[in-house]
C-alpha positions in Angstrom: 13.6 2.1 -16.7 15.1 -1.3 -15.7 17.5 -3.7 -17.5 18.3 -6.6 -15.2 18.6 -10.4 -15.3 15.6 -10.9 -13.1 12.0 -9.8 -13.3 11.2 -6.2 -12.3 7.5 -5.9 -11.2 4.9 -4.1 -9.1 6.2 -0.5 -9.8 4.7 2.3 -7.6 5.6 5.9 -8.0 5.0 9.2 -6.3 5.5 12.8 -7.6 6.6 15.9 -5.6 7.2 18.9 -7.8 9.8 18.0 -10.5 10.8 14.9 -8.5 9.5 11.5 -9.5 10.2 8.6 -7.1 9.8 5.0 -8.1 10.0 1.7 -6.1 9.5 -1.8 -7.3 10.4 -5.4 -6.5 13.2 -7.0 -8.5 14.5 -10.6 -8.8 18.0 -9.9 -10.1 19.5 -10.8 -6.7 18.4 -14.5 -6.5 15.3 -13.5 -4.5 13.1 -10.5 -4.8 14.4 -7.2 -3.3 13.0 -3.7 -3.2 14.7 -1.2 -5.5 14.4 2.6 -5.9 15.3 5.2 -8.5 14.3 8.8 -9.0 14.1 11.6 -11.6 14.7 15.2 -10.7 13.4 16.6 -14.0 9.9 15.4 -14.4 11.0 12.0 -15.7 13.3 13.2 -18.5 16.4 11.5 -16.9 16.8 9.0 -14.1 19.2 8.0 -11.4 20.8 4.5 -11.3 18.8 1.7 -9.5 19.3 1.7 -5.7 18.8 -1.5 -3.8 16.9 -0.8 -0.5 16.6 -4.3 0.9 19.1 -7.2 1.4 17.3 -10.1 3.0 17.2 -13.9 2.9 13.5 -13.9 2.1 11.6 -12.3 -0.7 10.8 -8.6 -0.3 7.6 -7.8 -2.3 4.8 -5.3 -3.0 6.3 -2.0 -2.1 4.3 1.2 -1.5 5.7 4.7 -1.4 4.4 8.1 -0.3 6.1 11.6 -0.3 5.7 15.0 1.2 8.2 17.7 0.7 11.7 16.0 0.9 10.4 13.1 2.9 9.8 9.7 1.3 8.3 6.8 3.2 8.1 3.2 1.9 6.6 -0.1 3.2 6.8 -3.6 1.8 6.3 -7.2 3.0 9.3 -9.4 3.7 9.6 -13.2 4.4 13.0 -13.1 6.1 11.3 -14.1 9.4 9.5 -17.2 8.1 6.2 -15.5 7.2 5.4 -12.2 5.6 5.8 -9.1 7.8 5.5 -5.4 7.0 8.7 -3.3 7.0 9.3 0.4 6.7 12.0 2.8 5.7 12.2 6.6 5.4 14.3 9.2 3.5 14.4 12.8 4.6 16.5 14.1 1.6 14.5 13.1 -1.5 15.9 9.5 -1.6 19.7 10.3 -1.3 19.9 8.4 2.0 17.6 6.0 3.9 17.0 5.1 7.5 17.4 1.5 8.8 14.5 -0.8 8.2 11.8 -1.0 10.9 9.6 -4.1 11.3 6.0 -2.9 11.8 4.2 -6.2 12.3 5.0 -9.3 14.4 2.6 -12.2 14.4 2.5 -15.8 13.1 0.2 -15.1 10.2 1.0 -13.4 6.9 1.0 -9.6 6.8 1.2 -8.2 3.3 -0.1 -5.8 0.6 0.6 -2.7 2.7 -0.4 0.8 1.4 1.1 4.0 2.8 0.0 7.6 2.7 1.3 10.8 4.4 -0.5 14.0 5.3 0.0 16.8 7.8 2.9 14.9 9.4 0.9 11.7 10.0 2.0 8.5 8.3 -0.9 6.1 7.7 -0.7 2.5 6.5 -3.2 -0.3 5.8 -2.4 -3.9 5.1 -4.0 -7.4 4.9 -3.5 -9.8 7.8 -5.0 -13.2 8.7 -4.0 -13.4 12.3 -7.5 -13.1 13.8 -9.7 -15.1 11.5 -7.6 -17.1 9.1 -9.0 -14.9 6.3 -7.0 -11.8 5.0 -8.6 -8.9 7.0 -7.9 -5.2 6.8 -5.6 -3.6 9.4 -4.4 -0.1 10.1 -1.7 1.7 12.1 -0.2 5.2 12.0 2.8 7.3 13.2 2.3 10.9 14.3 6.0 11.7 14.5 7.6 10.9 11.2 7.9 7.2 11.6 9.8 7.2 14.9 7.0 5.6 16.9 4.0 3.7 15.7 0.6 3.0 17.2 -1.0 -0.4 17.8 -2.2 -2.6 15.0 -6.0 -2.0 14.6 -8.3 -4.4 12.7 -10.7 -2.1 10.9 -12.7 -4.7 8.9 -13.7 -8.2 10.1 -15.7 -10.3 7.8 -15.8 -14.1 7.1 -14.4 -13.6 3.6 -11.1 -12.9 1.8 -10.3 -9.2 1.5 -8.0 -8.2 -1.4 -7.0 -5.2 -3.4 -7.1 -2.7 -0.5 -6.6 1.0 -1.4 -6.0 4.0 0.7 -6.3 7.8 0.1 -5.9 10.5 2.7 -7.0 14.1 2.5 -6.4 16.1 5.7 -8.1 14.2 8.6 -10.2 12.2 6.1 -9.0 8.6 5.4 -10.7 6.7 2.6 -10.3 2.9 2.2 -11.7 0.7 -0.6 -11.2 -3.0 -1.2 -12.9 -6.1 -2.7 -14.2 -9.1 -0.8 -16.4 -12.1 -1.5 -18.7 -12.1 1.5 -21.7 -12.3 -0.9 -20.2 -15.1 -2.9 -19.1 -13.0 -5.9 -16.6 -10.3 -5.4 -17.9 -6.7 -4.7 -16.3 -3.3 -3.9 -16.6 -1.9 -0.4 -15.7 1.4 1.3 -15.2 2.9 4.7 -13.7 6.1 6.1 -12.3 7.8 9.1 -13.0 11.5 9.6 -10.5 12.0 12.5 -7.1 10.8 11.2 -7.7 7.2 12.0 -8.8 7.6 15.6 -12.1 5.9 14.8 -13.7 4.4 11.7 -17.2 4.5 10.3 -19.4 1.7 9.0 -18.7 -0.3 5.8 -20.6 0.8 2.6 -21.2 -1.7 -0.2 -20.5 0.3 -3.4 -21.4 -2.4 -5.9 -24.3 -4.8 -5.8 -24.7 -7.1 -8.8 -24.8 -10.7 -10.0 -21.3 -10.3 -11.6 -18.0 -9.9 -9.8 -16.4 -6.5 -9.4 -12.8 -6.2 -8.5 -9.5 -4.2 -8.7 -10.8 -0.8 -7.5 -8.8 2.4 -8.1 -10.0 5.7 -6.8 -8.9 9.3 -6.2 -10.3 12.1 -3.9 -10.5 15.8 -4.8 -12.1 18.1 -2.2 -15.6 16.5 -1.8 -15.5 14.4 -5.0 -14.5 10.8 -5.2 -13.8 9.0 -8.5 -13.8 5.2 -8.7 -12.9 2.8 -11.5 -13.0 -1.0 -11.3 -13.3 -4.1 -13.4 -16.5 -6.1 -13.7 -17.5 -9.4 -15.2 -20.6 -8.7 -17.3 -22.9 -11.5 -18.5 -23.7 -9.5 -21.7 -20.9 -8.1 -23.8 -20.6 -4.5 -24.8 -20.7 -3.4 -28.5 
């Protein structure tokens, strides 16, 4: 799908009917920038690469979500001296894009944002070390298609490094998983909101073992949740 002089990495895609939308970071332009391309025929053929950012600092780790003809993307950008979260939207299946909007503004690094859309609400989570010096989990949302955004809300606060945060949304239910090392070795944790992000429940520890567990990936269907993850086992499998 790419053929450029720089590294193309961290691809993320979303599918809406016969449309497949792809974003990634690309180093062909001296520093990393965010690129986009699409297929309108289930991935049989693809459009040219479209550059979505043009900044002095590296633009990394994009995330994309779609609903109908709307596409929403977030990424982190170092143009302001430290990583901040930025946002853009397309309302015509990726043919044109809005101007970039800066969603965070603090002296610490904000990165690894994940975006999801449902019922007109745009939800994002990201990692931010502004409060504790450790990467912690933050949340914010837009209820009007990305025009206005709510306040930054810290939803997890632990004396440990949070990484690999994941978000899935189903109606008013928001499900979040991540890994952190509060118990020395890395474990998988979960929390949810049942009211579109207005409030959040307690944290549930999903894995409890002597070996590290990491890189969670999950999906939600009706009342069923499926989770896969990596784990360091002391005894090999045969």
